[in-house]
N, C-alpha and C positions, 0 to 999 in steps of 0.2 A: 213203412210200418202201417199195418192195417188196423184201424180202430173201429170197433163195433159201435161204441158210444163215445161221444165227445161233448162235454158241457163247457160253455164259455161264459163266464161272468153272469151266472144265473142269480137273480135276485127275486125274492118273493115277499110280499107284504100281506098281512091280514089287517083289515080296516074296521072290523066290528068286534068289540065296542070302541077300540082306539087303534091308531096306526101302530102295528107291531111288525118290525122288520125281521121275518123269521129265517130267511136264507140270505146270506151276504156274500156276493161275489164268488160263487161256487164255480171252480174250473177244475176239470179232471178228464182223463181218458181211460177207456178200458180196451185192451187189446183182444183180438180174436183168440178164443181159447183160454182166457184169463178168468180166474175165480177170485172175486173181490168181495170183501165184507165191509159193511159200514157199522161202526160202533159209536156210542155216545150216550150221555145221560138222557133220560126221558125229557122231552121238550126241546131237545137241541136241533130238531129239524130233520131227523133221519127219514121218517115216513113221508113227510112233506116233499122232500127231495125225490124219494122213490116214485111218488105219484106224478111228479113232473117228468121224470126220466121215462116213465112208462106211458106218457102222453095222456094220462087220465086227468091231469090238471094242466091247462094251457094258459092260466092267468099268472104270468111271470114276465120278467124282462131278462134279456140275454139270449144266447143262441144254443140250441140243442141239435146235435147231428146224430143220425143213425146210419151207419155204413157210408158216411160221407155226405149224406143227403140232409139238408136243412129241414127240420120239422117245425121250428118256431114260426108262427104266423100261418100255418096251414089250417084249413077249415076242419070242422069236427068230423066230417065224412071221411076225409083223407086220413086223419089221425086214427079213426076207428079201423080203417083198412090196414094201416101200419101196425096197430096193436094186434089185429087178427093174424097177420102174415108173419111178422118179424119178432114179436115179443110174447113170451110165455110168462104167466104170472102165477106164483104160488103164495097163498095167504097163510096166516097163522091158523085160521079156520078153513077147513077144506071146501066148504060151500058146494058139496055134492047134492044133487037132487035125490032125496031119499026114496021117491016112488019109482025111480029109474034104476035099471041095472048098472053095475060097474061099467060094463062095456058101453052102454048107451051114454053114460056120463062122459066117458072119454071121447066118444064120437061127436058130441055136440058142437064144439068149436069148428071142426072140419065140415060138418053139415051146414053150419051157418055160413062158412066161407064159400061153399058151393063150387069148389074147383074140381072135385072128384065125385064120381057116382057113389051112392051109399054102399055098394058092395066093396068098393076099394077102400072107403073110409073104415068100414068094419074090419077089413083085413089089416089096415094100418094100425087101428086101435088095438087089435089083438097083439100085434108085434110090440107095441109100446108096453102093454101089460106084461107080456112075457119078458121083455127087457128088464122090467122091475120085479120079476119073480112073483107075479100076482095073477098070471093068466088063469090059474085054477079058480079064481074068484069072479071071473068075467060075467057069469050069468046070475050071480047073487044080487039081490036088491042092495043098494048102497048103504041102507041103514042096518044091514045085517052083518057087516064086517067090522073089524076092530079099528081103533083110532089110528094105529100105525099103518094099517092097510089103507085106510081112507086117505091118508096123506100121500101114500104111494100112488093111489088112483089120481089124486090132484096133480101130482107131478106128471103122470102119464097124459093127463088132459092138457097140461101146459106144453107138452112135447108134440101133440098130435099134428100141428101144422108145421113142424120142423123149423122152429124159430131160430133167429140168430143169437138171441140172448134170453136167458131165464132170469126173472127178477123175483125175489122172495122177500116178503115182509114178515119176519119172525116165523119162518116156516117150521121151526122145531119148538115153538113156544108152548104148544099144548101137548108135547110128547115127553115120555119118560126118557131116561138117559140111553137106554138100549135102542129105542126107536129113533132118537135124535142121532145116534151114531149111524144107524142104518141110512137115514136120510142124507147125512153128510157123505157117506160112502157112495151113495147113488149120484149125488152131485159131482163128487170128485171123479167118478168114472165117466160121467157125461162130458166133463171138461177134458180129461186126459185122453180118452179114446174117441169121443165124438167131436172134439175141438169146439165145444159149445162154450159160450161165455156165460158167466154167472155173476149176478150182483145181489147180495143178500144182506138185508138189515137184520141184525141180531143183537141180543143182550148176552148171549152165551159166549164167554171168552174162550172156552175150550174149542168150540166150533170155529170161532174167528181165527184163532192161532194157526189152524190147519189150512186156512185159505192162502192163496198166493200173496195177498196184500190186504191190509186193514186200513180203510179210510176212517180216521178219527175225527168226529165232529164235536164242536163245542160252541154254543151260542150262535148257531146258524152258519158257522164257518168250518172248513176243513182245516184241521190243525196238524194232521200227521198222515203219512202214508201216500202222499200225492206224488205224481211223477211230472208235474208241470211246475 
């Protein structure tokens, strides 16, 4: 079995102002092409876990593997490379640069990676926008499109380096029900047709019920939906 992400006995403490054990012995795996959601009450550790899994937080104990490679203990330069190449991230807020066009926003991570010439990056970015039915907005400034369109652009940006997994932190949290449904359908298609793995933190039970598996968290532990 090929696992994209594997976590083994992840523990995390916050020490300010007092010692708080926020994640407790978290172990789970995500298969290639699997769509997994994480649910739980506010403060249960969902977002903290996601930031560890995305390598943005390396202050924890335990082992984290991506594609079978151990990430725990790697230096920040290597973790940044892994994030750029292998992980796409979609936040609740789109974080588009308003003074840039839609196309330029999507191109930025690939230009930063520097693996392809700008002409190829531009072509790839247009393909991602067209995949998300938003190619006609490519040359508009980012602040001139709707909220639902902005989140599609954020997804296109997350896809530009062809990652192994997309991680989302409440990616539909700022959207109405119609746009939330649109985002879910985009994710579902990426998973089913593109064999992309997805891991999404959400409070939206209707969204979560349609994913392949729900990891339920409570008080820093996974209490349901695990395969280990």
